[in-house]
SESE-632357 format. One record per residue: residue in three letters; x, y, z of N, C-alpha, C in turn; residue number from 1. Coordinates in Angstrom, 2 decimals. Each point is the difference from the previous one (the first is absolute). Example, Ala and Ser with C-alpha at 12.3 -4.5 7.8 and 13.67 -1.06 7.14 Angstrom:
2
{'ALA',{13.19,-5.69,7.80},{-0.89,1.19,0.00},{0.90,1.20,0.00},1}
{'SER',{-0.35,1.05,-0.72},{0.82,1.19,0.06},{-0.77,1.09,0.73},2}
This chain:
232
{'MET',{64.60,-157.76,167.87},{0.84,-1.05,0.57},{-0.55,-1.36,-0.41},1}
{'ASN',{0.86,-0.87,-0.52},{-0.49,-1.27,-0.54},{-0.33,-1.01,1.09},2}
{'ALA',{-0.71,-1.06,-0.42},{-0.48,-1.01,0.95},{1.16,-0.71,0.70},3}
{'LYS',{1.09,-0.19,-0.72},{1.14,-0.69,0.58},{0.58,0.78,1.18},4}
{'THR',{0.06,1.32,-0.15},{0.52,0.85,1.08},{-0.92,-0.02,1.20},5}
{'LEU',{-1.32,0.03,-0.26},{-0.96,-0.06,1.09},{0.11,-1.32,0.76},6}
{'GLU',{0.22,-1.07,-0.73},{0.20,-1.30,0.64},{1.27,0.00,0.84},7}
{'LYS',{1.03,0.67,-0.51},{1.26,0.06,0.73},{-0.15,0.77,1.30},8}
{'ILE',{-0.80,1.05,0.00},{-0.25,0.76,1.22},{-0.58,-0.91,1.07},9}
{'LEU',{-0.99,-0.80,-0.38},{-0.61,-0.93,0.96},{0.99,-1.07,0.45},10}
{'GLU',{0.85,-0.44,-0.88},{1.03,-0.98,0.37},{0.92,0.56,1.07},11}
{'ILE',{0.40,1.26,-0.18},{0.89,0.64,0.98},{-0.72,0.19,1.32},12}
{'VAL',{-1.25,0.45,-0.05},{-0.79,0.18,1.22},{-0.10,-1.33,0.75},13}
{'ASP',{-0.29,-1.07,-0.73},{-0.16,-1.31,0.64},{1.32,-0.55,0.53},14}
{'GLU',{1.09,0.39,-0.63},{1.32,-0.45,0.45},{0.38,0.66,1.33},15}
{'TYR',{-0.38,1.27,0.17},{0.46,0.76,1.16},{-1.04,0.16,1.11},16}
{'LYS',{-1.28,-0.31,-0.27},{-1.04,0.29,0.99},{0.19,-0.78,1.30},17}
{'HIS',{0.60,-1.18,-0.08},{0.22,-0.80,1.21},{0.94,0.70,0.97},18}
{'TYR',{0.92,0.81,-0.54},{0.99,0.65,0.85},{-0.62,1.15,0.80},19}
{'ALA',{-1.17,0.50,-0.44},{-0.67,1.05,0.77},{-0.38,-0.52,1.37},20}
{'CYS',{-0.38,-1.27,0.07},{-0.36,-0.60,1.30},{1.21,0.01,0.93},21}
{'LEU',{1.16,-0.29,-0.54},{1.24,0.05,0.78},{0.33,1.42,0.44},22}
{'GLU',{-0.18,0.93,-0.90},{0.42,1.39,0.25},{-0.81,0.66,1.09},23}
{'TYR',{-1.31,-0.29,0.04},{-0.87,0.69,0.95},{-0.21,-0.77,1.29},24}
{'GLY',{0.29,-1.30,0.00},{-0.11,-0.77,1.23},{-1.41,-0.01,0.55},25}
{'TRP',{-0.09,-0.17,1.34},{-1.31,-0.06,0.66},{0.08,0.81,1.29},26}
{'ASN',{-1.12,0.64,0.36},{-0.03,0.81,1.22},{-0.26,-0.87,1.22},27}
{'LEU',{0.68,0.35,1.09},{-0.21,-0.65,1.28},{-0.21,1.11,1.04},28}
{'ASN',{-1.23,0.13,0.47},{-0.35,1.07,0.93},{-0.29,-0.60,1.38},29}
{'LEU',{0.71,0.51,1.00},{-0.17,-0.49,1.37},{-0.75,1.04,0.82},30}
{'TRP',{-0.97,-0.47,0.77},{-0.70,0.85,0.95},{0.72,-0.08,1.33},31}
{'ASP',{0.34,1.16,0.56},{0.74,0.09,1.26},{-0.99,0.23,1.13},32}
{'ARG',{-0.23,-1.02,0.81},{-0.96,0.11,1.10},{0.43,1.03,1.05},33}
{'ASN',{1.29,0.26,0.09},{0.52,0.93,1.02},{-0.08,1.46,-0.41},34}
{'ASP',{-0.31,0.25,-1.27},{-0.04,1.38,-0.48},{-1.42,0.55,0.19},35}
{'LEU',{-0.17,0.80,1.03},{-1.32,0.53,0.32},{-0.13,1.49,-0.28},36}
{'VAL',{1.07,0.62,-0.50},{-0.02,1.47,-0.10},{0.31,0.55,-1.39},37}
{'SER',{0.64,-0.76,-0.87},{0.48,0.58,-1.26},{-1.12,0.28,-0.99},38}
{'GLY',{-1.12,-0.71,0.10},{-1.05,0.15,-0.99},{0.20,-0.90,-1.20},39}
{'TYR',{1.19,-0.60,-0.13},{0.28,-0.95,-1.08},{0.85,-1.13,0.59},40}
{'PRO',{-0.64,-0.95,0.67},{0.76,-1.03,0.73},{0.44,-1.16,-0.88},41}
{'PHE',{0.62,0.31,-1.14},{0.39,-1.04,-0.94},{1.47,0.11,-0.37},42}
{'ILE',{0.60,-1.15,-0.25},{1.35,-0.11,-0.54},{-0.13,-0.51,-1.42},43}
{'ASN',{0.57,0.74,-0.96},{-0.12,-0.38,-1.41},{1.30,-0.64,-0.49},44}
{'LEU',{-0.08,-1.27,-0.35},{1.14,-0.78,-0.47},{-0.29,-0.52,-1.40},45}
{'LYS',{1.03,-0.53,-0.64},{-0.16,-0.61,-1.33},{0.66,-1.38,0.00},46}
{'ILE',{-0.59,-0.90,-0.77},{0.60,-1.30,-0.22},{0.42,-0.08,-1.47},47}
{'PHE',{1.28,-0.23,-0.23},{0.51,-0.23,-1.35},{0.58,-1.40,-0.07},48}
{'TRP',{-0.21,-0.65,-1.13},{0.46,-1.38,-0.14},{0.97,-0.13,-1.17},49}
{'ARG',{0.65,-1.14,-0.05},{1.02,-0.25,-1.02},{-0.64,-0.47,-1.31},50}
{'LYS',{0.78,0.12,-1.07},{-0.48,-0.38,-1.33},{-0.47,-1.45,-0.03},51}
{'GLU',{0.73,-0.88,0.69},{-0.35,-1.41,-0.03},{-1.28,-0.31,0.79},52}
{'GLU',{-0.45,0.96,0.84},{-1.26,-0.17,0.74},{-1.18,0.64,-0.71},53}
{'ASN',{0.27,0.75,-1.05},{-1.01,0.86,-0.60},{-1.21,-0.77,-0.53},54}
{'GLN',{0.23,-1.08,-0.72},{-1.13,-0.72,-0.61},{-0.90,-0.61,1.07},55}
{'LYS',{0.59,-0.45,1.10},{-0.79,-0.56,1.09},{-0.94,1.05,0.58},56}
{'VAL',{0.50,1.22,0.16},{-0.83,1.09,0.51},{-1.10,0.35,-1.00},57}
{'ILE',{0.37,0.12,-1.27},{-0.98,0.31,-1.04},{-1.11,-1.04,-0.03},58}
{'ASP',{0.37,-1.26,0.07},{-0.99,-1.08,-0.03},{-0.97,0.10,1.18},59}
{'LYS',{0.54,0.32,1.19},{-0.86,0.11,1.18},{-0.97,1.16,-0.12},60}
{'VAL',{0.49,1.16,-0.41},{-0.86,1.18,-0.13},{-1.06,-0.25,-1.08},61}
{'ASN',{0.39,-0.62,-1.09},{-0.97,-0.30,-1.06},{-1.06,-0.98,0.49},62}
{'GLU',{0.41,-0.97,0.80},{-0.94,-1.00,0.53},{-1.06,0.67,0.88},63}
{'VAL',{0.41,0.99,0.79},{-0.92,0.64,0.94},{-0.83,1.10,-0.65},64}
{'PHE',{0.60,0.78,-0.90},{-0.65,1.21,-0.48},{-0.38,0.01,-1.49},65}
{'PHE',{0.62,-0.86,-0.80},{-0.21,0.10,-1.45},{-0.41,-1.33,-0.64},66}
{'ASP',{-0.41,-0.96,0.80},{-0.26,-1.34,-0.50},{-1.05,-0.03,-1.11},67}
{'ASP',{-0.97,0.89,0.06},{-1.10,0.00,-0.96},{0.13,1.10,-1.06},68}
{'LEU',{1.18,0.62,-0.09},{0.21,1.09,-0.96},{1.01,-0.39,-1.06},69}
{'ASP',{-0.12,0.61,-1.18},{0.97,-0.22,-1.06},{1.23,0.88,0.18},70}
{'VAL',{-0.10,1.06,0.82},{1.18,0.80,0.35},{0.48,-0.45,1.37},71}
{'LYS',{1.29,0.20,0.27},{0.60,-0.57,1.19},{0.75,1.07,0.81},72}
{'TYR',{0.53,-0.45,1.13},{0.74,0.88,0.91},{1.12,0.74,-0.72},73}
{'GLU',{0.78,-0.72,-0.81},{1.12,0.63,-0.69},{-0.47,1.01,-1.05},74}
{'ASP',{-1.21,-0.23,-0.58},{-0.55,0.97,-0.95},{-0.34,1.31,0.71},75}
{'LEU',{-0.49,-0.12,1.23},{-0.37,1.19,0.77},{1.22,0.71,0.57},76}
{'ALA',{1.02,-0.76,0.37},{1.15,0.57,0.72},{0.70,1.10,-0.79},77}
{'ILE',{0.02,-0.11,-1.31},{0.71,1.01,-0.80},{-0.72,1.35,-0.01},78}
{'PHE',{-1.24,0.03,0.53},{-0.77,1.24,0.00},{0.09,0.76,1.31},79}
{'ILE',{0.81,-0.47,0.94},{0.01,0.62,1.33},{0.29,1.50,-0.07},80}
{'ASN',{0.91,0.40,-0.87},{0.34,1.43,-0.11},{-0.52,0.63,-1.28},81}
{'ASN',{-1.04,-0.59,-0.59},{-0.57,0.55,-1.23},{-1.26,0.80,0.35},82}
{'TYR',{0.12,1.32,0.02},{-1.12,0.84,0.41},{-0.94,0.31,-1.16},83}
{'ASN',{0.29,-0.55,-1.18},{-0.97,0.04,-1.09},{-0.99,-1.14,0.10},84}
{'ALA',{0.24,-0.91,0.94},{-0.91,-1.12,0.26},{-0.24,-0.05,1.50},85}
{'VAL',{-0.73,1.00,0.50},{-0.14,0.20,1.45},{-0.64,-1.20,0.68},86}
{'GLU',{-0.99,-0.61,-0.65},{-0.66,-1.15,0.62},{0.98,-1.17,0.17},87}
{'CYS',{0.96,-0.14,-0.93},{1.02,-1.04,0.15},{0.98,0.36,1.11},88}
{'HIS',{0.42,1.25,0.01},{0.92,0.47,1.05},{-0.61,-0.22,1.38},89}
{'ASN',{-1.25,0.42,0.17},{-0.65,-0.12,1.30},{-0.26,-1.45,0.39},90}
{'ALA',{-0.39,-0.82,-0.98},{-0.23,-1.42,0.27},{1.29,-0.69,0.43},91}
{'ALA',{1.10,0.32,-0.68},{1.29,-0.61,0.32},{0.47,0.43,1.39},92}
{'CYS',{-0.14,1.28,0.31},{0.43,0.49,1.31},{-0.80,-0.66,1.12},93}
{'SER',{-1.30,-0.15,-0.22},{-0.84,-0.67,1.00},{0.37,-1.46,0.14},94}
{'LEU',{0.26,-0.66,-1.12},{0.36,-1.41,0.03},{1.24,-0.24,0.85},95}
{'LEU',{1.01,0.86,-0.15},{1.27,-0.19,0.68},{-0.09,0.22,1.51},96}
{'ASP',{-1.14,0.48,0.48},{-0.20,0.15,1.44},{-0.65,-1.22,0.63},97}
{'ASN',{-0.31,-1.02,-0.81},{-0.73,-1.15,0.52},{0.80,-0.74,1.07},98}
{'SER',{-0.59,-0.14,1.18},{0.72,-0.57,1.14},{0.13,-1.53,-0.10},99}
{'TYR',{-0.94,-0.65,-0.70},{0.09,-1.46,-0.14},{1.26,-0.39,-0.77},100}
{'ILE',{0.26,0.69,-1.12},{1.19,-0.30,-0.81},{1.26,0.38,0.78},101}
{'ALA',{-0.03,1.13,0.71},{1.17,0.40,0.79},{0.37,-1.09,1.01},102}
{'GLU',{-1.00,-0.51,0.70},{0.29,-1.04,1.00},{0.40,-1.31,-0.68},103}
{'TRP',{-0.57,-0.29,-1.16},{0.39,-1.21,-0.76},{1.47,0.07,-0.38},104}
{'LEU',{0.47,1.17,-0.43},{1.41,0.17,-0.35},{0.89,-0.26,1.20},105}
{'LEU',{-0.39,0.55,1.14},{0.79,-0.19,1.22},{0.01,-1.46,0.43},106}
{'LYS',{-1.17,-0.63,0.02},{-0.10,-1.39,0.45},{0.82,-0.94,-0.87},107}
{'ASN',{0.10,0.34,-1.29},{0.73,-0.84,-0.93},{1.46,0.41,-0.17},108}
{'GLY',{0.44,0.96,0.81},{1.40,0.42,-0.03},{0.43,0.57,-1.33},109}
{'ILE',{-0.91,0.71,-0.67},{0.29,0.55,-1.33},{0.50,1.44,0.13},110}
{'GLY',{1.19,0.25,-0.53},{0.53,1.35,-0.08},{0.53,0.55,1.32},111}
{'ASN',{0.23,1.31,-0.01},{0.48,0.74,1.16},{-0.99,1.10,0.35},112}
{'VAL',{-0.07,0.33,1.28},{-0.81,1.13,0.46},{0.90,1.23,0.09},113}
{'TYR',{-0.45,1.10,-0.59},{0.80,1.23,-0.07},{-0.67,1.12,0.77},114}
{'CYS',{0.80,0.74,0.75},{-0.48,1.17,0.72},{0.69,1.24,-0.57},115}
{'HIS',{-0.78,0.94,-0.53},{0.55,1.17,-0.68},{0.10,1.24,0.87},116}
{'TYR',{-0.61,-0.04,1.17},{-0.07,1.21,0.82},{0.74,-0.19,1.33},117}
{'ASP',{0.86,0.94,0.33},{0.80,-0.09,1.21},{-0.87,-0.11,1.25},118}
{'GLU',{-1.09,0.78,0.03},{-0.86,0.00,1.19},{-0.62,-1.38,0.21},119}
{'ASP',{-0.46,-0.63,-1.09},{-0.58,-1.33,0.11},{1.05,-1.02,0.44},120}
{'TYR',{1.19,0.14,-0.55},{1.09,-0.91,0.37},{0.29,0.09,1.50},121}
{'GLU',{0.04,1.22,0.53},{0.31,0.19,1.42},{-1.10,-0.60,0.88},122}
{'ILE',{-1.25,0.14,-0.42},{-1.11,-0.58,0.77},{0.11,-1.51,0.02},123}
{'LEU',{0.28,-0.60,-1.15},{0.11,-1.46,-0.07},{1.24,-0.49,0.76},124}
{'ARG',{1.08,0.76,-0.07},{1.23,-0.38,0.71},{-0.25,-0.01,1.50},125}
{'SER',{-0.76,0.99,0.48},{-0.30,0.05,1.43},{-0.89,-1.16,0.43},126}
{'ALA',{-0.69,-0.60,-0.99},{-0.88,-1.14,0.28},{0.72,-1.33,-0.24},127}
{'GLY',{1.32,0.06,-0.21},{0.79,-1.22,-0.10},{0.26,-0.52,-1.39},128}
{'LEU',{-0.41,0.73,-1.04},{0.23,-0.46,-1.38},{1.33,0.56,-0.50},129}
{'LYS',{0.92,-0.88,-0.32},{1.34,0.42,-0.41},{0.12,-0.05,-1.52},130}
{'MET',{-0.42,1.08,-0.65},{0.13,0.11,-1.44},{1.39,0.52,-0.34},131}
{'ARG',{0.46,-0.27,-1.21},{1.38,0.33,-0.38},{0.04,0.93,-1.22},132}
{'HIS',{1.00,0.87,0.00},{0.25,0.82,-1.18},{1.02,-0.72,-0.87},133}
{'CYS',{-0.41,-0.35,-1.22},{0.87,-0.78,-0.90},{0.44,0.81,-1.21},134}
{'GLY',{0.02,1.32,0.15},{0.53,0.86,-1.07},{-1.05,0.69,-0.84},135}
{'ARG',{-1.27,-0.28,0.23},{-1.05,0.65,-0.79},{-0.45,1.30,0.67},136}
{'PHE',{-0.41,0.96,-0.85},{-0.49,1.28,0.51},{-1.35,0.30,-0.66},137}
{'ALA',{-0.86,0.71,0.74},{-1.33,0.33,-0.50},{0.04,1.34,-0.73},138}
{'ASN',{-1.02,0.22,-0.85},{-0.11,1.30,-0.66},{-0.77,0.99,0.88},139}
{'VAL',{-0.08,-0.30,1.30},{-0.51,0.94,0.98},{1.15,0.30,0.96},140}
{'GLY',{-0.10,1.13,0.68},{1.08,0.36,0.90},{-0.19,1.40,0.52},141}
{'LYS',{1.11,0.71,0.23},{-0.10,1.34,0.56},{1.02,0.92,-0.67},142}
{'LEU',{-0.31,1.30,0.05},{0.92,1.01,-0.53},{0.89,0.51,1.13},143}
{'LYS',{1.25,0.25,-0.34},{0.94,0.49,1.01},{0.86,1.11,-0.61},144}
{'LYS',{0.19,1.07,0.76},{0.86,1.09,-0.46},{1.43,-0.26,0.43},145}
{'ILE',{0.93,0.14,-0.95},{1.42,-0.15,0.31},{0.77,1.16,-0.62},146}
{'ARG',{1.19,0.24,0.51},{0.84,1.04,-0.57},{1.03,-0.63,-0.92},147}
{'ARG',{0.15,0.57,-1.17},{1.02,-0.44,-0.94},{0.76,1.24,-0.44},148}
{'GLY',{1.19,0.16,0.58},{0.74,1.24,-0.24},{-0.72,1.15,0.67},149}
{'ASN',{-0.29,1.03,-0.77},{-0.71,1.17,0.53},{-1.50,-0.10,-0.21},150}
{'LYS',{-0.44,-1.09,-0.55},{-1.42,-0.13,-0.32},{-0.70,-0.99,0.92},151}
{'GLU',{-1.25,0.28,0.26},{-0.85,-0.94,0.72},{-0.92,-0.67,-1.02},152}
{'ILE',{0.08,-1.31,-0.10},{-0.83,-0.71,-0.97},{-0.89,-1.01,0.72},153}
{'VAL',{-1.06,-0.39,-0.69},{-0.94,-0.98,0.55},{0.21,-1.32,-0.72},154}
{'ILE',{0.17,-1.08,0.75},{0.16,-1.32,-0.59},{-1.13,-0.91,0.49},155}
{'PHE',{-0.27,-1.02,-0.77},{-1.04,-0.97,0.36},{0.66,-1.25,0.55},156}
{'ILE',{-0.40,-0.40,1.18},{0.54,-1.20,0.63},{-1.10,-1.08,-0.03},157}
{'PRO',{0.16,-1.03,-0.83},{-1.04,-1.03,-0.07},{-0.02,-0.88,1.24},158}
{'ASN',{-1.17,-0.55,0.30},{-0.11,-0.92,1.13},{0.65,-1.33,-0.32},159}
{'LYS',{0.63,-0.58,0.99},{0.47,-1.37,-0.13},{-1.21,-0.94,-0.04},160}
{'VAL',{0.05,-0.99,-0.89},{-1.05,-1.02,-0.02},{0.49,-1.19,0.83},161}
{'ARG',{-0.76,-0.33,1.02},{0.32,-1.17,0.81},{-0.83,-1.17,-0.48},162}
{'GLU',{0.54,-1.20,0.13},{-0.70,-1.16,-0.54},{0.24,-1.23,0.86},163}
{'LEU',{-0.86,-0.99,-0.24},{0.08,-1.26,0.73},{-0.72,-1.07,-0.82},164}
{'PRO',{0.55,-1.21,-0.08},{-0.71,-1.07,-0.72},{-1.39,-0.22,0.59},165}
{'SER',{-0.96,-0.31,-0.85},{-1.38,-0.19,0.45},{-0.11,-1.04,1.11},166}
{'THR',{0.81,-1.05,-0.11},{-0.04,-1.06,1.02},{0.34,0.55,1.37},167}
{'GLU',{1.08,0.79,0.09},{0.40,0.58,1.28},{-1.03,1.00,0.50},168}
{'PHE',{-0.54,0.79,-0.92},{-1.01,0.98,0.38},{-1.22,-0.70,0.59},169}
{'TYR',{-0.43,-1.08,-0.64},{-1.22,-0.68,0.44},{0.21,-0.69,1.35},170}
{'GLU',{1.20,-0.50,0.24},{0.29,-0.60,1.31},{-0.12,1.05,1.09},171}
{'TRP',{0.55,1.20,-0.25},{-0.14,1.10,0.96},{-1.46,0.37,0.18},172}
{'TYR',{-0.72,0.11,-1.11},{-1.41,0.42,0.03},{-0.84,-0.94,0.86},173}
{'LYS',{0.21,-1.30,-0.14},{-0.78,-0.98,0.75},{0.30,0.04,1.50},174}
{'ASP',{1.20,0.46,0.36},{0.43,-0.04,1.40},{-0.29,1.30,0.76},175}
{'GLN',{-0.68,0.96,-0.64},{-0.29,1.27,0.67},{-1.51,0.26,-0.06},176}
{'ASP',{-0.47,0.93,0.82},{-1.44,0.29,0.00},{-0.30,1.49,-0.11},177}
{'ARG',{1.02,0.79,-0.37},{-0.23,1.44,-0.15},{-0.54,0.34,-1.38},178}
{'PHE',{0.53,-0.64,-1.03},{-0.36,0.34,-1.38},{-0.88,-1.09,-0.61},179}
{'GLU',{-0.91,0.45,-0.86},{-0.87,-0.93,-0.72},{-0.06,0.42,-1.46},180}
{'ILE',{0.02,-0.96,-0.91},{-0.14,0.33,-1.42},{-1.37,0.66,-0.20},181}
{'ALA',{0.00,1.19,-0.54},{-1.25,0.75,-0.18},{-0.90,-0.71,-0.99},182}
{'TYR',{-1.20,-0.31,0.43},{-0.94,-0.77,-0.83},{-0.44,0.83,-1.20},183}
{'ASP',{0.13,-0.56,-1.18},{-0.38,0.71,-1.23},{-0.43,-1.00,-1.05},184}
{'GLU',{-1.25,0.10,-0.44},{-0.54,-0.91,-1.02},{0.07,0.59,-1.41},185}
{'SER',{0.66,1.14,-0.16},{0.11,0.66,-1.31},{-1.38,0.25,-0.61},186}
{'GLU',{-0.87,0.63,0.79},{-1.37,0.23,-0.46},{-0.06,0.82,-1.28},187}
{'ASP',{0.86,1.04,-0.11},{-0.02,0.83,-1.21},{0.40,-0.80,-1.23},188}
{'PHE',{0.91,-0.96,0.19},{0.39,-0.83,-1.13},{-1.20,-0.75,-0.55},189}
{'TRP',{-0.78,-0.61,0.88},{-1.16,-0.78,-0.47},{-1.01,0.89,-0.69},190}
{'TYR',{-0.14,1.22,0.48},{-0.93,0.94,-0.63},{0.49,0.43,-1.39},191}
{'LEU',{1.32,0.15,-0.14},{0.58,0.51,-1.25},{0.44,-1.10,-0.96},192}
{'ARG',{-0.07,-1.25,0.41},{0.60,-1.10,-0.76},{-0.50,-0.07,-1.44},193}
{'GLU',{-1.30,0.06,-0.21},{-0.55,-0.12,-1.36},{0.36,1.21,-0.86},194}
{'LYS',{-0.05,1.19,0.60},{0.38,1.20,-0.75},{1.47,-0.06,-0.40},195}
{'ALA',{0.84,-0.46,0.92},{1.43,-0.13,-0.30},{0.23,-1.01,-1.10},196}
{'ALA',{-0.72,-1.13,0.05},{0.14,-1.03,-1.04},{-0.41,0.54,-1.36},197}
{'GLU',{-1.06,0.79,-0.02},{-0.44,0.60,-1.28},{1.07,0.92,-0.56},198}
{'THR',{0.63,0.78,0.86},{1.05,0.91,-0.45},{1.20,-0.77,-0.54},199}
{'ILE',{0.39,-1.07,0.69},{1.12,-0.82,-0.46},{-0.30,-0.60,-1.37},200}
{'ARG',{-1.23,-0.47,-0.18},{-0.39,-0.55,-1.31},{0.07,1.09,-1.07},201}
{'ARG',{-0.38,1.23,0.37},{0.04,1.11,-0.96},{1.44,0.29,-0.42},202}
{'TYR',{0.92,-0.02,0.94},{1.41,0.22,-0.32},{0.53,-1.11,-0.91},203}
{'ARG',{-0.39,-1.23,0.29},{0.52,-1.11,-0.78},{-0.61,-0.03,-1.41},204}
{'SER',{-1.20,0.53,-0.15},{-0.61,0.07,-1.34},{0.55,1.17,-0.81},205}
{'ASN',{0.64,0.95,0.69},{0.62,1.15,-0.66},{1.38,0.24,0.61},206}
{'PRO',{1.00,-0.78,-0.39},{1.33,0.07,0.61},{0.66,1.38,-0.06},207}
{'LEU',{-0.50,0.88,-0.86},{0.55,1.36,-0.05},{-0.19,0.73,1.32},208}
{'LEU',{-1.00,-0.41,0.78},{-0.20,0.59,1.32},{1.18,-0.31,0.91},209}
{'PHE',{0.52,-1.22,-0.10},{1.21,-0.35,0.77},{1.16,0.89,-0.44},210}
{'LEU',{0.12,0.17,-1.30},{1.11,0.81,-0.54},{-0.11,1.45,0.48},211}
{'ARG',{-1.22,0.49,0.11},{-0.22,1.38,0.48},{0.43,0.16,1.46},212}
{'ASP',{-0.32,-0.99,0.83},{0.17,0.14,1.44},{1.34,-0.52,0.54},213}
{'TYR',{0.69,-0.81,-0.81},{1.25,-0.60,0.45},{1.11,0.30,-1.02},214}
{'PRO',{0.65,1.16,0.13},{1.02,0.44,-0.97},{1.12,-1.01,-0.21},215}
{'ARG',{0.30,-0.78,1.01},{1.07,-1.00,-0.10},{-0.29,-1.03,-1.09},216}
{'LEU',{-1.27,-0.19,-0.30},{-0.38,-0.95,-1.05},{0.59,0.39,-1.35},217}
{'GLU',{0.04,1.30,-0.27},{0.56,0.47,-1.27},{1.46,-0.40,-0.11},218}
{'GLU',{0.74,0.13,1.10},{1.42,-0.40,0.00},{0.14,-1.50,-0.27},219}
{'LEU',{-0.86,-0.80,0.61},{0.07,-1.44,-0.19},{-0.38,-0.41,-1.42},220}
{'LEU',{-0.94,0.72,-0.58},{-0.37,-0.27,-1.39},{1.16,0.31,-0.94},221}
{'ILE',{0.65,1.15,0.24},{1.15,0.38,-0.83},{1.12,-1.03,0.13},222}
{'LYS',{0.27,-0.44,1.23},{1.03,-1.00,0.22},{-0.34,-1.31,-0.72},223}
{'ASP',{-1.28,-0.37,0.05},{-0.43,-1.24,-0.69},{0.20,0.11,-1.50},224}
{'ARG',{-0.32,1.18,-0.57},{0.19,0.19,-1.44},{1.48,-0.08,-0.36},225}
{'GLU',{0.84,0.58,0.84},{1.45,-0.04,-0.26},{0.53,-1.43,0.03},226}
{'VAL',{-0.48,-0.79,0.94},{0.43,-1.40,0.11},{-0.41,-0.77,-1.24},227}
{'HIS',{-1.25,0.22,-0.45},{-0.48,-0.73,-1.18},{0.73,0.46,-1.27},228}
{'SER',{0.29,1.29,-0.08},{0.72,0.50,-1.16},{1.40,-0.57,-0.09},229}
{'ALA',{0.63,-0.19,1.16},{1.37,-0.52,0.03},{0.06,-1.47,-0.38},230}
{'THR',{-1.09,-0.73,0.20},{-0.01,-1.44,-0.27},{-0.55,-0.34,-1.38},231}
{'GLU',{-0.53,1.00,-0.68},{-0.55,-0.25,-1.35},{1.09,0.03,-1.06},232}
C-alpha cells in the first residue's frame, strides 16, 4: 500500500474521530441513598450532546485530562470498542465515568440526560423527575412470547429511552437530597493513560492497523478513489 493511501487513512480517521465523542456521550451515575437492599444502589444514565456543543466538550476534557499529551480525547474515543487495543478501551471506559466532567456538563446545560432502563426511570419518576420519551429506543429490553396464527414466536421489545435537557435535570438534582452523583476520579484512566497514548501513536505510525480494525475505512477509501477518478 503506497504512502498516499496511508496518509488518506489518517485523514479519514482525523475527519471522523471527533464524532466518536458524540456517539458515546458521557456516563452519569447516581448513588441512591434510599437503596439499602439491592446491593447495587446506583442509577446509570448517559449524557449526549449536540454537534454544535461537541468542540466545547472536547476542549474541556482535553484541558483536564490531555493537556500535556500529544494524543487527545478524540484520539482515544475511537478506541472504546476496539478490543485489539485493550488498554485504550479500558482507559476510555474509565474516563467516561469521571464525575467531575459529568457535573460540568450538567452545570453548563450541555446536552440531554438519557435513561435507558425502565426500572431506573420508574425510580427517578417516583422521586419527582419527569423524563420524557421522545421516540428513541434502547438496544436493551425484554423478550415476549406472542401467537401469530398457529405459531408461538418470541419477539424483542426494546426499552423506551427517556430524556431530559441537562438544565432541567440539574435543577431537579439540586432540589432533592436522595440522589448524589457517584464520585469517580477515573483512577484506571490515569493508570492506563501512558500505555493508551503509546498504542495510539503505534496505530498512527502504522495506519494499516486502523484498516484492520475498522472495516468501514475500506468503504470510505473506495468512495474517495471513486470521487477522485470522476474528477480527473
